N, C-alpha and C positions, 0 to 999 in steps of 0.2 A: 698330573696328568701323563700320559704317557703317549709320546705321537710314534710314528715309524717313517722311515725313510730308507731308499734303496741306494748303496753305494757299489757300484760296479755288478749290479746282482747281487751284493749282497743285503740281505735284510739286519735294519739297526732299529733297535727301540732305544727311546732317550726319555727319561724325566729329572727335568730340570729344577731346581730350588725355587722358591717364592723369593725368598732371601739370600742371594746368593753369598757365601764366604769364600776367603782365601785359601781355598782348598784344593787338591789334586782332582781331576775328574776320576771317574771310577769306570772300567771296562770288564763287564761281567761276560765269561766265557764259558758256554753251557756242555753239559757231559754228553754221551752216546744215547742215539735213540732221542735227544730232545733239541731243543730249540731255545733262541733266544727269549721264547716269551715265559720259559721258568722262572725268570728272573722279575715279571713285568708286576705280580701281585704282591709280591712281600719285600724282596731288598730293595728292588729300586726306588719304590714310593717311599718308604723307610729311611733311607741314607738322602734322598732328596730331600725330607725333611730334616735332615741334621745339617742341610747346607752343601751336600756335594751333587755336582753335575753327573748324573748315573746315565750309561750306555748298555746295550747289549746288543751281540750281534748273534745272527743263526748264522752258523759257518754253511758254506756251500751245500748244496742238498738238503738242508734242513731247514723246517720250519718256510717262509715265504721267500728264501731267497731262490736264487736260479741253481739248476744243477740235479734235480731228484731224480730226474729219471737218468743220470750214469754217478748215481751215487756209491757204486761199488768201484768205481775207477778213483775215487777221489782219495790221496795219503794225506796225512799228516802234515808232509810239508806245505801240500794245499794250504790247509786250514790255517798252517804258520801266517799264509800271505794274505787269507781273506783276514786275521788278525793286523796284518800291517796295513794292509788298506785303510782298515778303520782308522789306526791308531792314526795315521798321518793325514785323516780326513779331520781329527779333531784339533781344536785350537791350542791345545797344551797337553803334554805325552801323559796318559792316565796310569794310574795304579791297576796291575791287571787282579783280577779274582775269577779264579778259573775252579770249576767243579768236575770231577771225575776226568774224563776224558780231556775235559776242558783244562784242567791243572797240567796235563802232561803236554797240552800244547802249548800253555804256556811258559813251560820247562826248556821246549823246542823253540820258541819266540827269543828265549834268551841266550840262546847260541848267537845271534847274529844280531841283537837288538838291545837296545837298554832301555830301562823302567825304572822310574821313583818309585816301586813296590810291587811285590808280588804276594797273592795271597793264594796257597793251595788247599783246596778244601776237598776233602774227601777224594784226594786228588789219587790217580795213577801214577805209583813209585817210579822215580828214574831208571829203575830195574825193570820195568816194565809189568805186562799182565800176568804172566805164567803162573808167578807164584798164587796170585790173585785164583786165576782161572783151576789150580788144581785144588786148592783150599774149597773154591764152592764145589768140586767134583765130588770130594770128599765128604765135606758138610753136609752139602743139600744137593745131591744128585740129579733130583727131578726136574728142582728149581735150574741145574745147569742147563739140564736137556731143554727146559723151557724155553730159555733166553737164546738157544741155539735155533730154536724152531722161529722166533722175532727175528734172528739174523737173517732167516730164509725166506723172511716176508709173511710169514702167518700170526695173525692176530692171538693177542693173550688175551686174559681175564682180570677182572679188577683182584681176584683174589691171590692171583700170580705175580702182580703188578705192587701189591700189598706187601707181599711176604720179601720180594725185592729190593723196596724201596722204603720201606717204612718199619719203624719200630713200635709206635705208641699209637694210640687211639689217631683213627684218621677221619677227615673229614670225606663223606660218601660223595659228595658231589665234585667236592673236590679232586677225589679219586677217578670217578668218573670222565671227569674233566681231561687229566692226564693220559688216562686210558685212549680218550679221543684224539689226541696230539701228539702220542708216542709215534714212533716209525722206526724204519730199518736203518740200519748203520753200516758204512763203507766195510765189504769185509778186508779191503787192504788198508783202511787205518787200523783195523782191529790187529792187524799180521805186522802194521808196523809199531804199533805199541806192544805186541808181545815180544819181538826179537830183532825187528829189521830195522828200524830208526828209533833205538834207543839216545835219552840225550847224552851228548857230550860233556862232561860233566868239568873236561879241561878248558871246553870252550866259552862255556856259559858267563854270561856278566850276572853278578851275584848282588841285585840290590837288596835292601831289608827285605827279609822274607816272614809269612807267618804260616804257620803249619797246622790246620785244624781236621779232625777225623771223629768219628763216631763210634760209639761203645757198639751197638749193634748193627754195624755195616756188613751186608752177608757180599757184598760186589767188592770193598777194598778195605776189608778187614784193618782193626785198630792197630794190630801188629804192626801190618804194612806202611800204616801212615808213620807211626814209630820209627820204621826202616829208613822213612824219606827223612825225618827229620834228623836221624843220627848220618844220615848220608852228608846232609848237608850242613851240620854241627848244631842243629838248632833246638830248642824245644817245641814240644806238641802238645797240644789241648785236646782230648778226647770228651766229646760229648757223652755224657750218662742218658743212657735210655731212649737215645735216637737211631736211626737208619742213614741210611746211604742219603736220600732227598732232605738234607739237613734245613734247605730252605722251605721245606712245607711242613716238615713236623710241628708239632702243636707250640712249641718253645724255641722254632726257628727265632725268635729273637733274642733270646741269649745268645747265638751264635751271630747274629749281628753287630750284638752288643760289643762283644768281643774283637771282631773286627774293627770297628767303628774305635774302639779304644787303641787298638794300635795303630790303625791311622792317624790317632792323634798323634803319637810321637812321631810320624815322619815330618809334622810341621816345622817349618824351619824356627 
């Protein structure tokens, strides 16, 4: 069962196992235009069933968290502080799982804080968004322009959302639900991820890390996920036939299973 609470204005979803095991809790960090809700239908119940205490926050200005009216003022440093506050509310330090922008926030969090592990899923690379933006502009200019319209507060349609996030067959009801929950993102945070606040690799704590990507991801292409792996000296796994929103592709359980297998290696 998913429960929701507020921590200093930050919306936090939780899903606890019926039969707890001696496993570290998980804290899921969402990407741009989304909220903690993106984890509640798939990954959180699945991992709770496997014995993990699962939590997901909505960064300030997202979902049910405070600050929506000032979202353009929120920085990546603000988002890192949101993660810190939620981590400090938990009885045990969690493994961090970040998707897209959430993976970037996790990398920035590790500059000042430690974690038992960090999984970067289709994450913005430590070199930032510029290469991804240029690649999208060259490969899919219409989609690039449409995403900039969303940044400006204009609504999109299901076909644009399908092209941006998914590669395989998509449940139409799920796609419509995503469209209803998508929102604008902070321009300041986007600029931070582009060039103004990139991760300081020399300051970062380096816990065990897992780096995953998707073959048909048009927002964070597979070659940039591999670049992240090269930066951290780690292997990467690219899931074939999937798009950016691996949490809701029909084969999402493949991603969850690989994450679970990696989590098992963190056990003492």
